[in-house]
Structures are given as C-alpha cells and as structure tokens.
C-alpha positions in Angstrom: 241.4 240.5 207.6 239.9 243.9 207.4 240.8 245.5 204.2 242.2 248.9 204.2 240.0 251.2 202.0 242.9 253.6 201.3 245.1 250.7 199.6 243.9 248.6 196.6 243.8 245.0 197.2 246.3 243.4 194.6 246.5 239.6 194.0 249.8 238.6 192.2 250.5 235.5 190.2 252.3 233.0 192.2 255.1 231.2 190.1 255.1 228.1 192.3 251.4 227.6 192.3 251.5 228.2 188.6 254.1 225.6 188.1 252.0 223.2 190.1 248.9 223.9 188.0 251.0 223.4 184.8 252.5 220.1 185.9 249.0 218.9 186.7 247.6 220.1 183.5 250.6 218.3 181.6 249.7 215.2 183.4 246.3 215.2 182.3 247.6 216.0 178.7 249.7 212.8 179.0 246.8 210.8 180.3 244.7 211.9 177.5 247.3 210.9 175.0 247.3 207.5 176.7 243.7 207.1 176.3 243.8 208.2 172.8 246.2 205.3 172.2 249.4 207.3 171.3 251.3 205.1 173.8 250.3 201.8 172.7 247.0 200.2 173.7 244.5 202.4 175.5 243.1 201.5 178.8 240.0 199.4 178.7 237.6 200.3 181.5 235.1 197.7 180.3 232.0 199.7 180.3 233.2 202.3 177.5 233.9 201.2 174.0 237.4 201.7 172.8 236.0 204.5 170.5 234.7 206.5 173.5 237.8 206.1 175.6 239.8 207.4 172.5 237.3 210.4 172.2 237.5 211.2 175.9 241.2 211.1 175.7 241.5 213.5 172.8 238.9 215.9 174.6 241.1 215.8 177.7 244.2 216.5 175.5 242.3 219.6 174.0 241.0 220.9 177.4 244.0 220.4 179.5 246.4 221.4 176.5 244.4 224.7 176.2 244.9 225.2 180.3 248.6 224.3 180.1 248.9 227.0 177.3 247.2 229.6 179.4 249.1 228.7 182.5 252.4 228.9 180.5 251.4 232.6 179.2 250.5 233.5 182.9 254.0 232.1 183.9 255.7 234.3 181.1 254.3 237.5 182.2 253.6 236.9 185.9 252.7 240.0 187.7 249.3 241.4 188.9 246.5 238.9 188.5 243.7 241.1 189.8 243.1 244.4 191.7 240.1 245.3 193.7 239.8 249.0 194.5 237.5 251.9 194.9 237.0 252.1 191.1 236.1 248.6 190.8 237.9 245.3 189.5 240.8 245.0 187.3 241.2 241.5 186.1 244.4 240.4 184.3 244.5 236.9 184.5 243.9 236.1 181.0 243.1 239.2 179.2 243.4 242.7 181.1 240.1 244.3 181.5 238.7 246.7 184.2 235.1 247.1 185.4 233.9 250.0 187.4 231.5 249.2 190.3 228.6 250.4 188.5 229.1 248.2 185.5 229.1 245.0 187.9 225.7 243.7 188.6 226.3 240.7 190.7 229.0 239.2 192.8 229.0 235.7 194.0 231.7 233.5 195.8 231.5 230.0 194.3 233.6 226.9 194.5 234.4 224.7 191.5 235.6 221.5 193.3 238.2 222.7 195.9 238.8 225.8 194.1 237.4 229.0 195.4 236.7 232.1 193.2 234.5 235.1 193.0 232.4 235.2 189.9 230.8 238.4 188.7 228.6 239.6 186.0 228.5 243.0 184.3 226.0 245.0 182.5 224.8 243.8 179.0 226.2 247.0 177.3 229.7 246.3 178.7 229.3 242.7 177.4 228.3 243.9 174.1 231.5 245.9 174.0 233.7 242.8 174.3 235.2 241.5 171.1 236.9 238.6 170.0 238.9 236.5 172.5 237.3 238.4 175.6 233.9 237.8 174.3 234.7 234.1 173.8 236.2 233.8 177.2 233.2 235.4 179.0 230.9 232.9 177.1 233.2 229.9 178.1 233.4 231.1 181.7 229.6 231.4 181.8 229.2 228.1 180.7 231.4 226.7 183.4 230.7 228.9 186.3 227.2 230.5 185.6 228.8 234.2 185.3 230.9 235.9 182.6 234.0 236.5 184.8 235.7 234.9 187.8 238.6 236.0 189.9 240.3 232.7 190.3 242.4 232.4 193.5 244.5 229.3 192.4 247.7 230.4 190.9 247.8 233.6 192.8 249.3 234.6 196.1 245.6 235.6 197.3 243.6 234.2 200.2 240.0 233.7 199.7 239.2 235.4 203.0 241.4 238.5 202.1 239.5 238.8 198.8 236.1 238.6 200.4 237.3 241.3 202.8 238.5 243.7 199.9 235.1 243.1 198.3 233.5 244.3 201.6 235.6 247.2 201.8 235.3 248.4 198.3 232.1 247.0 196.7 228.8 249.0 196.9 226.7 247.1 199.5 224.0 246.2 197.0 226.6 243.7 195.3 227.7 242.0 198.4 226.4 238.6 198.8 224.0 238.0 201.7 224.6 235.7 204.6 
C-alpha cells in the first residue's frame, strides 16, 4: 500500500481482537492462580520446587492481570489507537500523547514473539516532561522492547505493512529504518 500524504493514517481499536487478547490474558491469570495453589494442589513440574511454582504463578497473575486491566480499559473506550500524519505520531493506546517528528529520534520495526510493532524513541527533553503514569509506562516499555514507546498492531485494525507505508509517507527520511 502507498500511503496518501494528504490523509493521516489512523489505526482504530478492534473490539474483536481486544476480546481475543482479553480472553488470552484471563486464561493466563487462571493458570497463574492454579500454579499458586488456589484451585487445589499446584502442578509439580519436577525440576522446580513448589515454592518456585507458586512464585511464578503469582508473577503471572500480576503481569497478566495488569494486561487484562489495560485491555478492558481499551475495550471501554475503543476508538483511535494511533495516528501517523504530517505532524508526527499520536499514540492513544494506553495514555494519549502526541510527538512531533522533530521530537522523535529513532523508529524501529520490531517483533516480540509473533507481534509486530513500531518502536520509537523521543528526545530526552520530552521524556523528562513525562510525569506519573506516562513516565512509568515509558520505562516499562523500554525494559521490554528497548525503546520508550511502541505502536502495537495487535488489538487494532491496522496492518503492519500499512503502518510501514504511512511512516514512509510522513516520517522524515533520517528516521526511516534502512534496508
């Protein structure tokens, strides 16, 4: 697809995909509760102690419980997930924020497992302006993906190739990943 530079590229939340993600997260929460021993005897894989199985179970409950909470919040306010246009990137998947192209210092397509996404980094001055939840999310994202922000394709109506085409149409050339 060739993106039209006169029209912004808008990815919207997909309720169906978000429901699928929510069911998956809920399944992992239940599995974590089982590993923690809340449904009777936890599984015994043999190589792990029962304490380690319980600890991993609770970690799964916390992580996937948080993911489930985020997905449910996105379902409640489903709408525009992100926008790419001549001004820059507006990211509304968790906390709405906009970054002008001159504030973005790097763009990188990445895959986490089978999930493609666009990671991007912004100038330090802009990172310093983030407060509270936004700063914590940027730090958490950096620890998982290597960059402060990511446009996740899962849970949206976006196609990865269309997002790449929009970046090629709107982003300054020095930000585009090389071949």
